[in-house]
C-alpha positions as CSV (number, residue, x, y, z in Angstrom):
1,M,0.0,0.0,0.0
2,K,1.2,3.5,-0.8
3,L,1.8,6.0,2.0
4,D,-0.9,8.4,0.9
5,Q,-3.5,5.6,0.6
6,F,-2.5,4.4,4.1
7,L,-3.2,7.8,5.7
8,K,-6.6,7.9,4.0
9,W,-7.4,4.2,5.0
10,Q,-6.6,5.1,8.6
11,N,-8.9,8.1,8.5
12,L,-6.1,10.5,9.4
13,V,-6.8,12.7,6.4
14,S,-10.0,13.4,4.5
15,S,-8.6,13.4,0.9
16,G,-5.7,12.4,-1.2
17,G,-4.9,16.1,-1.7
18,E,-4.6,16.6,2.0
19,A,-2.4,13.5,2.3
20,K,-0.2,14.8,-0.5
21,F,0.2,18.2,1.1
22,L,1.1,16.8,4.5
23,I,3.6,14.3,3.1
24,K,5.3,16.9,1.0
25,S,5.5,19.3,3.9
26,G,7.5,16.7,6.0
27,S,4.8,16.0,8.5
28,V,5.0,12.2,8.1
29,K,7.8,9.9,9.2
30,V,8.3,6.3,8.2
31,N,10.5,4.2,10.4
32,G,11.8,7.3,12.2
33,E,12.8,9.2,9.0
34,I,10.8,12.0,7.3
35,E,9.2,10.8,4.1
36,T,8.2,13.2,1.4
37,R,7.3,10.7,-1.3
38,R,3.5,10.1,-1.3
39,G,3.9,7.0,-3.4
40,R,6.3,5.3,-0.9
41,K,5.4,1.7,-0.7
42,L,4.9,0.5,2.8
43,N,6.1,-2.9,3.9
44,R,4.8,-5.1,6.7
45,G,6.1,-3.8,10.0
46,D,6.8,-0.2,8.8
47,K,6.1,2.4,11.5
48,V,4.3,5.5,10.3
49,M,4.3,8.6,12.6
50,F,1.8,11.3,11.9
51,L,0.5,14.0,14.3
52,K,1.7,12.1,17.4
53,N,0.0,8.9,16.1
54,E,2.3,5.9,15.6
55,L,0.8,3.3,13.3
56,I,2.3,0.0,12.2
57,F,1.5,-1.2,8.7
58,E,0.5,-4.9,8.8
């Protein structure tokens, strides 16, 4: 699953445009590192940090 789709699936953003903006602005971390690619493929066990929420992709 792509990072922007994951944020939408978790109901953390209301639209793909919002996800794109927040990812590009550096508000999202994957495995502790800032990720600015909205198409970043997530792998099982990846930790996504967004607005003080830590989610694990399974």
